[in-house]
C-alpha positions in Angstrom: -1.2 25.1 -39.5 -2.1 24.2 -43.1 -5.4 25.6 -44.7 -8.2 23.4 -45.7 -7.4 23.8 -49.5 -3.7 22.7 -48.8 -4.9 19.6 -47.2 -7.5 18.8 -49.9 -4.6 19.0 -52.4 -3.0 16.0 -50.5 -5.7 13.9 -51.9 -6.2 15.4 -55.1 -4.7 12.7 -57.7 -5.1 9.6 -55.6 -6.2 6.8 -57.7 -6.1 8.9 -60.9 -4.1 6.5 -63.0 -7.0 4.1 -62.8 -9.7 6.8 -63.8 -10.0 5.1 -67.4 -10.3 1.5 -66.3 -12.7 2.6 -63.6 -15.0 4.5 -65.9 -14.5 7.9 -64.2 -15.7 10.3 -66.7 -15.3 13.6 -64.9 -12.8 13.5 -62.0 -12.8 15.3 -58.8 -12.5 19.1 -59.1 -16.0 19.9 -59.9 -18.9 19.9 -57.5 -19.5 16.1 -58.5 -17.6 13.4 -60.1 -19.2 11.4 -63.0 -18.5 7.7 -63.9 -20.0 5.3 -66.2 -19.6 1.7 -65.3 -21.9 0.3 -68.0 -23.1 -2.2 -65.4 -25.2 -1.7 -62.3 -23.7 0.3 -59.6 -23.1 -1.2 -56.2 -22.6 1.2 -53.5 -22.1 1.0 -49.7 -21.0 3.5 -46.9 -19.1 2.8 -43.8 -18.5 5.2 -40.7 -15.2 4.9 -38.7 -15.3 6.7 -35.4 -12.3 7.3 -33.2 -12.1 5.1 -30.1 -15.0 3.0 -31.5 -13.6 1.7 -34.7 -9.8 2.5 -34.3 -7.8 3.8 -31.4 -7.1 7.7 -31.2 -3.3 7.2 -31.2 -3.3 4.9 -34.2 -1.0 5.8 -37.0 -2.9 7.9 -39.4 -1.8 5.7 -42.5 -3.5 2.6 -40.6 -6.6 4.8 -39.6 -6.9 5.7 -43.5 -6.4 2.2 -44.8 -8.7 0.7 -42.3 -11.7 3.0 -42.7 -11.5 2.1 -46.5 -10.9 -1.6 -46.2 -14.0 -2.2 -43.9 -16.1 -0.4 -46.6 -14.5 -2.3 -49.5 -15.5 -5.4 -47.4 -19.2 -5.0 -48.2 -18.4 -5.0 -51.9 -16.6 -8.4 -51.5 -19.7 -9.7 -49.7 -21.7 -9.0 -52.8 -19.1 -10.4 -55.2 -18.4 -7.0 -56.8 -15.3 -5.5 -58.2 -14.4 -2.1 -56.5 -14.2 0.9 -58.8 -14.0 4.1 -56.7 -14.7 5.6 -53.5 -15.2 8.9 -51.7 -14.3 10.2 -48.2 -15.8 12.4 -45.8 -13.0 13.3 -43.1 -14.0 15.2 -40.0 -10.9 16.0 -37.8 -9.8 18.3 -35.0 -6.1 17.8 -35.9 -4.0 20.9 -37.1 -1.1 19.2 -37.8 -0.3 18.6 -41.6 1.9 15.8 -41.1 -1.0 13.9 -39.8 -3.0 14.4 -43.0 0.1 13.6 -45.1 0.2 10.2 -43.3 -3.4 9.8 -43.7 -3.2 10.6 -47.6 -0.5 7.7 -47.7 -2.8 5.2 -46.3 -5.6 6.3 -48.7 -3.1 6.0 -51.6 -1.7 2.7 -50.4 -5.2 0.9 -50.4 -6.2 2.6 -53.6 -3.2 1.2 -55.5 -3.6 -2.2 -53.9 -7.0 -2.6 -55.4 -6.7 -0.1 -58.1 -9.5 2.2 -57.4 -10.0 5.8 -57.9 -10.8 8.4 -55.1 -13.6 10.5 -56.9 -14.5 12.8 -54.1 -15.0 13.8 -50.5 -15.2 16.5 -47.9 -12.9 17.9 -45.1 -14.3 19.5 -41.9 -13.1 20.3 -38.3 -14.8 18.3 -35.6 -14.3 15.0 -33.5 -12.2 12.5 -35.6 -14.5 10.3 -37.8 -14.2 9.1 -41.4 -17.2 8.2 -43.6 -16.3 6.2 -46.7 -18.6 5.6 -49.6 -17.5 2.8 -52.0 -18.8 2.2 -55.6 -18.5 -1.2 -57.4 -19.9 -3.3 -60.3 -20.7 -7.0 -60.5 -18.1 -9.4 -61.8 -20.7 -11.2 -63.7 -24.6 -10.7 -64.1 -25.0 -11.8 -60.6 -24.6 -10.3 -57.2 -24.5 -12.2 -53.9 -27.2 -11.4 -51.3 -27.9 -12.8 -47.9 -31.3 -14.4 -48.7 -30.3 -17.3 -51.0 -29.3 -20.0 -48.7 -30.8 -23.4 -49.5 -31.5 -26.4 -47.6 -28.5 -28.8 -47.8 -26.0 -26.0 -48.5 -22.6 -25.9 -46.5 -22.0 -22.9 -44.4 -18.4 -21.8 -45.0 -15.6 -19.3 -44.0 -12.1 -18.8 -45.2 -10.1 -18.2 -42.5 -9.5 -18.0 -38.6 -11.8 -16.1 -36.4 -10.8 -13.7 -33.6 -7.4 -12.6 -35.1 -8.4 -8.9 -35.2 -10.0 -8.9 -31.7 -6.6 -10.2 -30.2 -4.8 -7.5 -32.3 -7.0 -4.8 -30.5 -6.2 -6.2 -27.2 -2.6 -6.5 -28.0 -2.6 -2.8 -29.0 -4.4 -1.7 -25.7 -1.9 -3.8 -23.9 1.1 -2.1 -25.7 2.3 -5.3 -27.2 3.2 -3.5 -30.5 5.3 -6.3 -31.8 2.2 -8.6 -32.0 1.5 -9.7 -35.7 -2.2 -9.6 -34.7 -2.2 -5.8 -34.6 -2.0 -5.9 -38.4 -5.3 -7.9 -38.6 -7.0 -5.3 -36.6 -5.6 -2.1 -38.1 -5.2 -3.2 -41.7 -7.9 -5.9 -42.5 -7.8 -7.1 -46.1 -11.1 -7.1 -47.9 -11.7 -10.4 -49.5 -12.3 -9.1 -52.9 -10.7 -12.1 -54.5 -12.8 -14.7 -52.5 -16.0 -12.7 -53.4 -15.0 -13.2 -57.0 -14.1 -16.6 -56.7 -17.6 -17.6 -55.3 -19.8 -15.2 -57.2 -21.0 -18.0 -59.4 -21.2 -20.7 -56.9 -22.4 -19.3 -53.6 -26.0 -19.1 -52.9 -25.7 -16.4 -50.0 -23.0 -14.4 -48.5 -22.0 -11.9 -45.8 -19.0 -10.3 -44.4 -18.1 -10.9 -40.9 -17.8 -7.5 -39.3 -20.0 -8.0 -36.3 -18.9 -11.5 -35.3 -19.2 -14.8 -37.2 -22.2 -16.2 -35.5 -24.0 -12.9 -35.5 -23.5 -12.3 -39.2 -24.3 -16.1 -40.0 -27.5 -15.6 -38.3 -28.4 -12.7 -40.7 -28.0 -15.1 -43.6 -30.1 -17.8 -42.0 -32.9 -15.4 -41.2 -32.9 -13.5 -44.3 -33.1 -17.0 -46.2 -35.7 -18.1 -43.9 -34.0 -21.3 -42.9 -32.4 -22.9 -40.0 -28.9 -24.2 -39.4 -26.6 -26.8 -37.7 -23.3 -25.1 -36.8 -20.3 -27.4 -36.0 -18.5 -25.2 -33.4 -15.7 -27.6 -33.2 -14.8 -26.9 -36.9 -14.4 -23.3 -36.5 -10.7 -22.3 -36.1 -10.3 -19.8 -33.4 -7.3 -17.7 -32.2 -7.6 -17.7 -28.4 -10.9 -19.4 -27.3 -14.2 -20.6 -28.9 -15.6 -17.1 -27.9 -13.8 -15.7 -30.8 -16.9 -17.0 -32.9 -18.6 -13.8 -31.6 -15.7 -11.5 -32.0 -16.0 -8.8 -34.6 -13.6 -7.0 -37.2 -12.5 -10.2 -38.7 -13.9 -9.1 -42.2 -13.8 -12.6 -43.6 -16.8 -13.9 -45.8 -19.4 -16.1 -44.5 -21.2 -17.9 -47.4 -23.3 -21.0 -48.3 -22.5 -23.3 -51.2 -24.0 -26.6 -52.3 -22.2 -29.7 -51.9 -21.4 -29.9 -55.5 -19.8 -26.6 -55.4 -17.8 -26.9 -52.3 -13.9 -26.5 -52.7 -11.4 -28.1 -50.5 -9.8 -24.8 -49.3 -13.2 -23.6 -47.9 -13.8 -24.1 -44.3 -17.1 -25.8 -43.8 -18.5 -24.9 -40.3 -22.3 -25.8 -40.8 -25.3 -26.9 -42.9 -28.4 -25.1 -44.0 -31.5 -26.9 -42.6 -35.4 -26.3 -43.0 -35.9 -26.4 -39.1 -36.2 -22.5 -38.7 -33.7 -22.8 -35.7 -29.9 -22.5 -35.1 -28.5 -25.5 -33.5 -24.9 -25.0 -32.1 -23.2 -28.5 -32.0 -20.0 -29.4 -30.2 -18.5 -32.5 -29.3 -15.9 -30.8 -27.1 -18.5 -29.4 -24.8 -18.1 -25.9 -26.0 -21.0 -23.8 -24.5 -21.6 -20.5 -26.2 -24.4 -18.1 -27.4 -24.6 -15.9 -30.4 -23.5 -12.4 -29.4 -22.3 -10.1 -32.1 -21.2 -6.6 -31.8 -24.0 -4.0 -31.5 -23.0 -0.2 -31.5 -26.0 0.7 -29.2 -25.4 -2.1 -26.7 -21.6 -2.6 -26.9 -20.5 1.0 -27.4 
């Protein structure tokens, strides 16, 4: 069994080649890391708990990648560039091979987004991962939830429900399913956040389900909405509009700023209510994921 310090060494230089471009002044090794972005620091934290956010028998590379990706998705929703991250890993596992696999997943996503691991913690206990991400705005603006304006289009960029099907396929041991990748390795929409930073009026990532997260934009903006349910591309059924873990962006743009590759699913109104409209007779409610009622 490896010691704590041997395991920590597995993570020591991940993302080190990006220190300079990411403004890392003092790298991991001291009690704290130091960075200077010369811009506002945007930060968020996400917890990933075994058998809640990922299956206990998942590959450690996938567990690592997923736990960081879901945290980076929050930066995408704010239209920000990821710079660095830190990890607090609690695990009961004594096999060094597992940690080597986990570190490979960390390194993979660090290289994919050119971000630096600047610190963390390793303790023994039930398996869970806490990831703090740090970013900076691409421009002088950050996207928030409360900016939707009457007449704005409500948009997404991809099909809903792929991750939910991936999880079900995993549980059913259909390991050849392409959808499993959508669940275990979600791709945070950093490039989309950058694309819409100057044209979107509000934005959120769809971690808890499209309709539930869209509702947060509408309520924060003190508006209403017409949602064209028939326009939402789903994977298995219309119930996918309430499925979590897609990590797409739901955002609002004016008619003038709408681009053809956006998927328009609704319209912001001044009615203070959300109307779900379907010519196909779809009947659904807004039911997103809630850790204290779904867990």
